[in-house]
N, C-alpha and C positions, 0 to 999 in steps of 0.2 A: 622439754619445758614448754608450758602453755602460758601465754600472756594475753590478757584482756585489757583493753583500753577503752574507757567510756568517754564520750564527749557529747556536747549539745545542751548541757544543763544551763540554767540561768534563772532569771526572775521574770515572771510574766503575770499579768493581771488575770483575775478570774474570767473565764469564758474564752481565754486565748488558747493558743496552740504552741506546741513545742515538739521537736523531734530529737530523740536521743539515738546515738550511734554507739555500737560496740564492735571493735575490731579484734578478732582473735588471730593469733599467730602461733606457729609451732604445734599445730594439731592437724587432724585429718579433716576432709571436707564434710563427710557425713557425721555431723555431731548434733546433739540436742542443745538448744540454747534457751535462755530465759532471762527475764527481768524481775528483779526483786526490789523492794524498797523498805527503808526503815525511817519512820517518822520520829520526831523528838519524843522521848519517853515511851516508845513502843518497840516491839520486837520486829525483826525482819519478816516480811511477808511476800508471798508470790504475787506478782502482778500479771505476767503473761509468759507463755512458753511456746516454743515452736520446735517440732521434731525435725529430724534430718530430712524427712520426706514431705515436710510442709504442713503437717497437722498443727493446729493452734488451739490453745485454750486460755481463758482469761479469768481473773478474779471477778466475782459478781459486781464489785464496786466500780470496775472500770469497763465492763462489757458495754459495747456500743459507743464508747468514747475513745478507747485506745486500740491501736492496731500494731501487731508485731509482724515483722517480715524479715526475711533473710536474703542477703545478696546472692546473686547467681554465681558469680565468679570467685568472690572472696568469702572467707569465713567472717561475714559481717552481719550483724543483726541490728534492726532498727525498731524503735518504739515511737510511733506517731501518736501524740497525745493531743486530743481535742477537747473542747469544753472543760477546760481545767478548773478545778475547784480548790479552795484553800486547803482542804483536807488531803489533797494530793501532794502537798509539801512534804518532801522527804529527800533522803539521799538514795539515789537509784543505782543498783548494782547489777552488772551483767554477770551471768553464770553460764559456763559451758560444761557439758558432761561428756566425758570420754571414757567409755567403759565403766569401771567402778569408781572413777575419780571425778570430783567436781572442782572447777577452777573459777575463781572470783576476780573481778576487777576491783579497782580502788574506789569506785563510785563517782557519781556526778550529782551535784546538788541541784534540786529543783525547788524553787520557792514561788508559790502562787499567792499573790496579794489580793485582798478582798476589794 
């Protein structure tokens, strides 16, 4: 069983910063992880991803503002969000990939006020 728990969501004003955390348990160390988000009335989209060996990629809309990183000792992934915009408002989901399986957390809500 793989469990993912997100934390760090909240309400911030435009231009502010927020850091999301995702803790994964019940899986191996070398896993691929990523952050997705789903805004009101829209489908879920990829925000950022990091491979087991540290390679990262980002959606164009967040490139230069968001940074994804992985903890060294624990299966934990972070999303540092800077220069937040109202359009970043969404529920953010952590995803872990293990072999052919994807595992999802319950999500954490991020609201950016104008």
